[in-house]
C-alpha positions in Angstrom: 0.1 0.0 0.0 1.3 3.6 -1.0 1.8 5.5 2.0 -0.4 8.3 2.4 -2.7 7.2 -0.7 -6.0 5.3 0.0 -5.1 3.2 -3.2 -3.6 -0.4 -2.8 -1.8 -2.0 -5.7 -1.8 -5.9 -6.2 0.2 -8.0 -8.6 -1.3 -11.4 -9.0 1.4 -12.6 -11.5 -1.3 -12.8 -14.4 -2.9 -9.1 -13.5 -2.2 -6.2 -11.6 -4.9 -3.9 -9.8 -5.3 -0.9 -8.1 -8.0 -1.1 -5.9 -9.6 2.3 -3.7 -9.4 1.1 0.1 -11.0 4.1 1.4 -12.5 7.6 0.2 -10.1 9.0 -2.1 -8.7 12.8 -1.4 -10.4 15.6 -3.2 -7.0 16.4 -4.3 -6.7 16.3 -8.2 -2.8 15.2 -7.9 -4.6 12.2 -6.3 -6.3 11.1 -9.5 -5.6 7.5 -9.8 -6.4 7.2 -13.6 -4.2 9.9 -14.5 -1.6 8.7 -11.9 -1.6 5.3 -14.0 -1.7 6.9 -17.3 1.5 8.9 -16.5 3.5 6.0 -15.2 2.7 3.9 -18.3 3.5 7.0 -20.6 6.8 7.4 -18.9 8.1 4.4 -19.5 6.0 1.6 -17.6 6.0 -1.9 -18.8 2.3 -2.3 -19.3 -0.7 -0.7 -18.9 -3.0 -1.8 -15.6 -6.3 -1.1 -15.2 -7.9 1.2 -12.4 -10.3 -0.6 -10.1 -12.6 2.1 -7.7 -15.3 1.7 -5.4 -18.9 2.5 -5.9 -18.9 6.0 -4.2 -15.8 6.8 -6.4 -17.9 5.7 -9.4 -21.1 7.6 -8.4 -19.1 10.7 -7.9 -17.5 11.0 -11.6 -19.0 12.7 -14.4 -21.6 10.4 -16.1 -20.3 12.2 -19.4 -16.8 10.6 -18.9 -18.0 6.9 -17.9 -19.1 4.3 -20.4 -21.1 1.3 -19.0 -20.8 -2.4 -20.5 -23.7 -4.2 -20.0 -22.9 -7.9 -20.0 -25.8 -10.5 -19.6 -25.8 -12.3 -16.2 -23.8 -13.9 -14.7 -21.0 -11.7 -16.0 -20.7 -7.9 -14.0 -20.6 -4.6 -15.8 -17.7 -3.0 -17.0 -17.2 0.6 -16.3 -14.6 2.6 -18.6 -13.7 5.9 -18.1 -12.8 8.4 -20.6 -9.6 10.4 -20.1 -10.0 12.6 -22.9 -13.6 14.1 -22.7 -13.4 16.2 -25.9 -13.3 13.0 -27.9 -16.7 11.2 -28.4 -16.9 7.4 -27.9 -20.0 5.5 -28.9 -21.0 2.0 -27.3 -22.4 -0.4 -29.8 -25.2 -1.8 -27.4 -25.4 -5.4 -29.2 -21.6 -6.1 -29.2 -20.5 -3.7 -26.2 -17.6 -2.7 -28.6 -16.2 1.1 -28.2 -16.0 3.4 -31.3 -15.0 6.9 -32.1 -18.6 8.6 -32.7 -17.6 10.0 -35.9 -16.5 6.7 -37.3 -19.3 4.8 -35.7 -22.0 6.7 -37.4 -20.5 7.2 -40.8 -20.0 3.1 -40.9 -23.6 2.9 -39.7 -24.8 5.0 -42.3 -22.6 3.4 -45.4 -23.4 -0.3 -44.0 -26.9 0.2 -42.2 -25.2 -2.0 -39.5 -22.7 -2.4 -36.6 -19.2 -2.4 -38.3 -18.3 -5.0 -35.6 -21.2 -7.2 -35.0 -23.3 -6.5 -38.2 -26.4 -5.8 -36.0 -28.8 -3.9 -38.3 -28.9 0.0 -37.3 -32.8 -0.1 -36.9 -32.0 -2.4 -33.9 -29.4 -0.4 -32.6 
């Protein structure tokens, strides 16, 4: 556990996680998403997903959070857009993420999702 931080990092061999153990400080510098991204961009070996608790997720801006709704028994997955100026669209059929402009253009051209081929009228 990092000193003075509420984030606990775990390395389980096949995967690594960062988990919130208590309420995070309101300080912008303690944003775990930005911190992990910066460490990755500065020569980190591989990207590691950030895990947060329910209260942190509820406190996030809903425009920056994308939800992949998987059928039971799978759990929902939540993603935070670190570039809020870049619009992202989630296909409700295949749960793939696309740049909105690309997705809309391909749906208009092909009349279906570019990945799962579900007809546009059912998207």
